[in-house]
C-alpha positions in Angstrom: 93.9 86.9 82.4 94.3 86.2 78.6 97.4 85.6 76.7 96.6 87.3 73.6 99.7 89.6 71.9 100.1 92.1 74.8 98.7 90.4 77.6 96.1 90.6 80.4 93.9 92.3 77.2 90.9 91.0 79.5 91.8 93.0 82.9 88.9 94.4 85.0 91.0 97.3 85.9 92.5 97.8 82.1 94.8 100.3 82.1 95.7 101.2 78.1 99.4 101.3 77.0 101.5 99.1 75.7 104.4 97.3 78.0 107.4 95.9 77.1 109.3 94.1 79.4 112.9 93.4 78.4 115.3 91.0 80.1 118.2 88.8 79.7 118.3 85.4 80.8 121.2 82.6 81.0 121.7 78.9 81.9 125.0 77.2 82.2 126.7 75.0 84.7 129.6 77.2 84.8 127.5 80.9 85.0 124.0 80.3 86.2 122.9 76.6 87.0 119.3 77.5 87.9 119.0 80.3 85.3 115.6 78.8 83.9 114.5 78.7 87.4 114.7 82.0 87.6 113.6 82.9 84.5 110.1 80.8 85.7 110.2 82.7 88.8 110.1 86.2 87.0 107.2 85.2 84.5 105.6 84.1 87.1 105.3 87.4 88.8 105.1 89.7 85.7 102.1 87.5 84.5 100.2 87.6 87.7 101.0 91.1 88.3 101.1 93.4 85.8 97.8 94.8 85.2 98.5 96.8 81.5 98.4 95.2 78.0 102.2 94.0 78.3 104.4 91.7 75.9 107.8 90.2 78.0 111.2 90.4 75.2 113.0 87.8 76.6 116.8 87.1 75.2 118.5 84.2 75.5 122.3 85.0 75.7 124.0 81.5 75.0 122.4 79.3 77.3 123.7 75.5 77.2 120.8 74.4 76.0 118.4 76.6 73.9 115.4 78.1 75.7 112.3 77.4 74.0 108.3 77.6 74.9 106.5 74.7 75.3 103.8 76.3 73.7 103.7 79.7 71.7 102.7 82.9 73.6 102.0 85.7 72.1 102.5 87.7 74.9 106.3 86.4 75.8 109.0 86.1 73.0 112.2 84.4 73.2 115.1 85.9 71.0 118.2 83.4 70.9 122.0 85.2 71.1 124.2 82.4 69.8 127.1 84.5 71.0 126.8 86.8 74.3 130.8 88.0 74.2 130.2 90.3 71.3 127.7 92.1 72.9 127.0 91.0 76.4 123.2 92.0 78.5 123.2 95.1 76.9 123.2 94.3 73.3 120.2 92.3 74.4 118.5 95.1 76.4 119.2 97.3 72.9 117.7 94.9 70.4 114.5 94.2 73.1 113.5 98.4 72.9 113.7 97.6 69.2 111.4 94.9 69.4 109.3 96.7 71.4 109.4 99.8 70.3 108.6 98.0 66.5 105.2 96.4 68.1 103.7 99.7 69.0 105.0 99.7 73.0 104.9 103.1 74.4 106.8 102.6 78.1 109.7 100.0 77.7 111.3 98.9 81.2 114.3 96.8 80.7 114.6 94.2 83.5 117.0 91.2 85.3 115.5 87.6 85.4 116.3 87.9 89.1 113.8 90.0 90.0 110.3 89.4 91.6 107.8 91.9 90.7 104.2 92.2 92.4 101.0 94.4 91.8 103.1 97.3 92.4 105.0 97.6 88.8 101.4 99.0 88.2 102.3 102.2 90.5 105.6 102.3 88.7 103.8 102.6 85.3 100.9 104.9 86.7 103.7 106.9 87.2 105.8 106.6 83.8 102.9 107.4 82.0 101.3 110.4 84.1 104.9 112.1 85.0 104.7 115.7 83.2 107.8 114.9 82.6 108.2 111.6 81.0 108.9 112.8 77.4 112.7 113.0 78.9 113.2 110.6 81.9 114.3 107.4 82.9 112.3 105.9 86.1 113.4 103.3 88.3 111.9 101.7 91.8 112.8 101.0 94.9 114.5 97.5 95.7 116.1 95.8 98.8 119.3 95.4 97.1 120.3 98.2 94.5 123.7 99.2 94.4 123.1 102.8 96.3 120.8 104.3 99.1 118.8 106.0 97.9 116.5 103.2 96.3 117.0 100.7 99.1 113.9 100.0 100.7 112.2 96.4 102.5 109.0 97.8 100.8 106.9 100.4 99.0 106.5 104.0 100.2 104.0 107.0 99.0 107.0 109.3 97.5 108.1 109.5 94.0 111.5 111.7 94.0 113.3 113.4 91.2 117.4 113.0 91.4 119.6 115.3 89.0 121.2 111.9 87.5 125.0 113.5 88.1 127.8 110.9 88.4 126.8 108.7 91.8 123.5 110.5 91.9 121.7 107.9 89.3 119.5 105.6 89.0 120.9 102.0 89.3 120.6 99.6 86.1 118.9 97.0 87.5 115.3 98.4 86.4 114.9 101.2 84.6 111.4 102.6 82.6 111.5 104.8 79.6 108.9 105.9 77.8 108.4 105.4 73.8 109.6 109.4 73.2 112.0 109.5 75.5 113.9 106.2 74.2 113.7 107.7 70.9 115.1 111.0 71.7 117.5 109.5 73.3 119.0 106.8 70.7 123.2 106.2 71.0 123.7 105.6 67.4 121.7 105.4 63.8 121.0 102.0 64.3 118.6 103.0 67.0 120.4 101.3 69.8 119.4 103.3 73.3 122.5 102.2 75.2 125.9 102.8 74.8 127.4 100.1 72.5 131.2 100.8 73.5 132.8 97.0 74.9 133.1 98.8 78.2 129.5 99.0 78.8 128.5 95.4 77.8 128.0 94.3 80.9 127.9 97.0 82.8 128.2 100.8 83.4 125.4 101.5 80.4 122.8 102.8 83.1 125.4 105.4 84.2 126.5 106.2 80.5 122.7 106.7 79.3 121.2 109.2 81.9 124.0 111.7 81.3 122.1 111.8 77.9 119.0 111.8 79.4 117.5 115.2 81.0 116.5 113.5 84.3 115.3 110.7 86.4 113.1 109.9 89.1 112.9 107.1 91.7 109.3 105.8 91.7 108.8 104.5 95.3 105.2 103.0 95.0 107.1 100.3 93.5 109.1 97.7 95.6 111.2 95.0 93.3 113.0 92.4 95.2 115.7 91.6 93.6 117.6 88.5 94.2 121.1 89.6 92.6 121.9 86.6 91.7 125.7 86.9 90.8 127.0 84.0 87.7 127.0 86.4 85.3 129.9 88.8 87.3 132.1 85.8 86.5 131.8 86.4 83.0 132.5 90.2 82.9 135.6 89.3 85.0 137.0 86.8 81.8 135.8 86.9 78.5 136.7 83.1 78.4 133.4 81.8 78.4 
């Protein structure tokens, strides 16, 4: 596997669309003592599964010890956020989207460090690239641990389902994907933020708000993401004291 800019340039089954994966990471004894282990699992799964040219845009949200790469890797970029409390995870995701767009990504996937991907992520990207409504739509996979019933599964299936995006009928934000066109049509503000910058959305809820602005949403049943759902950051949501 090539680790040049946009990894997997040498994949035998080459898919050409450039993909950006955005992830917020954190390790601290108080909130997420196994954060770097989770991130390592996540990166290993991405680099062994994605057959598209890709780059991971990781945001180190104020880990006790700054995260640094042992060796430079042009398919992995880590941006340090010294104080995560003003913007939460949503700030990291918004900034990662901007970085991905600036570097030519045509599909952006918002992820979490406690997820384990497999080869079905390529089915996910295949559907996003080919879907006739991909110019104004959000896509999500199946998972063992979503916050709804209609994305819950023990493995991949063979369906793609459009859902309304009405309240209580939207994709869960653990993994959301959009095309460049969708993002650029639905910026939240003039600062090119895609997700809401309302303080109420900095630790969650941005997934619900954005689906009220985007035309439609799709469950891509041909993709399954195992979600460990490590809850360390929930403590941060409950308290702004750090």
